[in-house]
N, C-alpha and C positions, 0 to 999 in steps of 0.2 A: 643219216648213214644208210646206204643200201647194202644188202647182203644177198649175194647170189652164189649158189654152189651147193655142195653137199655137207650137211652137218650130221655127225654121228653121235650117238649116245651109247655109253658102255657101262654095264653093271657087272663087275667081276664077281665070280662065284667059284664054287668047286666044280668037279666034273659034271658035265651036262647042265650047268647052271650059270652060263655066261649070257647075260642079256644084251642084245644089240638093237639099236634103233637107227634107221637111216632115213634122213629127211632131206628132200630136195627143195631148195628155196630159190625164188627169183624176186629180186628187189624187196627182200624182207618178207615175202609172202610164201607160205608153205604150199607146195604143189603136190608132193607125193610123200607118203609115209610107208615104211616097211619095218616091221618088228620081227625078231627071231631069237631063238635060244640056241646056243652053241655048246659043244662039248668041252672045248679047251681054249686057252689063250691063242694057241696056234691057229685055230679055226677063225677066231675073231680077227686076227691080223690078216689072214688070207682073204677074208671077206672085205675088209676095209681097203686093202691094196688093190682089189679088183674094181673099186668104185671110181667114178669120174669126178674130178674137181673137188676133192675133199678140202674144206677150208677151216673146219673147226670141230672140236669134240667137247662134249660135256661128259664128265666121268665121275662116278661115285667111288673115288679112291683118293688117297693122299697124293697130291701133286707136288708136295714138298715135305721135307722132314725137319724136325727140330732137334738141336743138340742139347736142349734143356732138360729139366727133370721130367722123367717118364715120357719124354717125347711130346709133351703138351705144346701145341702151337697157339699163337694169339687167336687165330680163327676158332679153334676148338674152345678156348676159354670163353670167348665172346658168345658163342652159341650156347654153351652150358649155362652162362649167367642170364642170357636173354630168355631162355625157355626152361625155367625151373621145373615145370610140371612134367616135362619129358626128358629130364636131365640124364636118365640112363641111356638115352639114344646117342649121347655124345661121350665118347671114351678116349682115353689117351692112346697115342699111336702104339705104345708098347703093349697094349691090351688087345690089339686087333688081330684077326686071323690072317693067314698068309695070303688068301685071295685078295684082300684089300691092300696089303702092304707090298706084295710081290707081283701078282698078276697084273694089277692095274698099272703099276709103275713100269713093268716090263713092256706093256703095250705103249705107254707114253714115250718111252725112250726110243723104241723102234719107229714110232710115228714121227717123232721129232727128227730122227735121222732122215727119214724119207721126205718129210714135208717141213722144212726149216721155218716156214712162216705160219705154220698151223696155230690157230688160236685155241687155247686150252682153258677150260673152266672146271674147277672142282665143284662137285655138287654133294648134297646130303639129302636124298629123297625123303627120308622119314621125317626129318625136321622141316624140310621145305613144304611137305604136304600139310603139316600142322600149321605152319605160318600162313599158307594160302587158303586152306579149307577150314581152319579153326577146329579141326578134328584130329584125333590120334590115328596114326597109320595102322590099318588093320586089313591088309589085302585078303587074307584068308576068308574073312567073314563078309567083307564089303567090297569085293572086287568089281562088281557091276557099278556100284555107286562111285567108286574111284575112277573107273573107266569113263563114266559120264562126266565127272568133274574134269578129268584131263582133256576130254573131248571139247568141253566148253572153253578151256584155256587155249587150246590149239586151233579151234575153229573147224575141226573135222572129226567125223565119227571114227573112233578107234576102238579096237578090241585086243586086249592082251590075254595071254594064256597063263602067265605066272607073274610073280612080283618082280622078277629080274627084268622082264620086258617092260613093265610099267616104270620101273626105276630108270631104265635106259631112256625111255621116251621123255620123262619129265626132265631128265638131264639135258636133252636136246633143247627143251623149252627154256631152261635156265640159261644155257649158252646163247640161245637166240636173243633172249631178253637183254643179256649183257652186250652182245654184238650190236644191237639196235639202240643201245643206251637207254632202254626202258628202265633197266636196273643199273644204277651207278654206284651202288655200295659194293666195294670189293674187299672182302674180308682178309685178303692177303696183303692189304696195305696197312693193316693194324700194326702198330709199333711192337717190336719184340722187347722182352725184358733184358736186364743187364746180364743175366746168366744164360742166355740162349742165342742161338743164331739159326736162321733158316737155311737148309741145304736143298739145292734145287737141281737134282740129277737130269731133269728134262728141260731145263731152262726156265724162262719167265712164264708164269701162269697166273690166271685170275681165279677168283672165287666169288662170282657174281651172286648178290643176294638182294631180295626185294626190300 
């Protein structure tokens, strides 16, 4: 499968803490990378709407909700069981801050309205870094090491100024790996329990995982 167009990565945060990565791809190869930090969700949407040929987004947010106990979803339970040493990094939807549950979904709903065929993949940068690097996520003390690791994955030298930008960029990497079928494990295909149902305000999404 070939992938050509713009893939964005978004890490929702509070005021002045919204990370955005914009990556231009041609035939699956990354040509250009830009990372930035934005003040609000409005700024994020304005920037994305100004881009050309947006085909996909990787986003560190809930791309669907669960009607079951505490909002736990099958993907969340799978991650919590898979990585017991960092189990505190995976929490129920009911315990998340508004930036994750509200800002992220707000962006997805608006983008789905504008780009009905947009590919969407949920990401979890902290757990993903642990899976790929076999180290615990610690941007504050290890940002240079983490930038070098991400550069090796992407194949270009990158430099981030905060963890929001780093999370946004690895979210693009996850989306690209899914789009290219390098990763075929989709955590959103895990069966639900009898007492829950997934709710999808922005339509069908993936959760590509290595």
